[in-house]
N, C-alpha and C positions, 0 to 999 in steps of 0.2 A: 361462723364458717366463712372461708374464703374460696374463691374459684380454684385456686391451687390445691387447697386442702380437699375440696370435693373431688377434684380430678384424681388425686392420689387414692381416695376412697373408691372412686369409680374404677380405676385401674385394678385395684385389689379385687373388687367384686367381679370384674370381667375375667380376670385370670382364674379366680375360684370357680366361676360358672363354666368357663371353657375347659378347665381340667376335669370337670365332672360330666360334661355334656356328651362325651363320646363322639359320635358322628353327627350329632344334631347341630343345626345352624345356631349361632349366637349372634344376635343383632343388638347393636347399641341404639337405645331409644331415648330421646329427650323431648320434653314438652315445655313450651314457653321459656321461662328463665333457665330451665334445665338444658335447653339446646346449646347454651354456651359451654356448659360442662361436658355434654355429650360430644360436641365438636372438638373440644380441647382433648378429651380422652381419645377420640379417634386419631387425631393428629399425633399424639404421643405414641400410640400403638403403631401407627404407620412408620414413624421415625425409628422404632425398634425393629422394623421389618416384619411386623405382624400383618398378614393378609386378613382383612375383615370380611365377615359374611354379609354385613350390611349396616347402614346407619339410617335411622329414621328421625327426622327433625319435624316435630308437630307444633304448629303455632310459633314458629321461629320469628325472631325480630332482627332488624338490621343494625340498630344502634341502641345504646342504653337509654338515650332520650326517648326513642320510639317505644321501648319497653315500658318506661315510666309513664309515658303519655297514655298508653292504652291499658295499663294494668288496672284491674277492677278496684284495687285498694287505694288508688290515688285519684279517683274520679273527682273528689271534692277539691283537690288542688287546682284542677283545670277550670274551675268556675271563676278563678281569679285571673283576669285578663293579662296581667303582666308577669305571671309566674315563669314563663319561658326565659325571661331575662335573668333569672336567678340561677338557672342551671349552668354548671360549669361547661366551658367550651369543649374540653376533651370528650364529653359525653356525646357531642355531635359526631365525632370522628370514630369513637370506639364502638 
């Protein structure tokens, strides 16, 4: 799965839920790595002129490097002192 593919899926789910929610609020929620998809989905909807009821980003991260650094599945890599030198530069900025 890619972020673009997950965003397409999230847009479909949002539209499906919104069509069936009547007057209820529909909030986009993302956790950890899912905050990227949630943010991207919200931006796409706003570009389409959709007024969102809310967006919740829980445990969001600033860069991919930060996400990789603090993700529980990668803890063992960070025991190696020089591992940071092997991460691509664009991950610092993205």
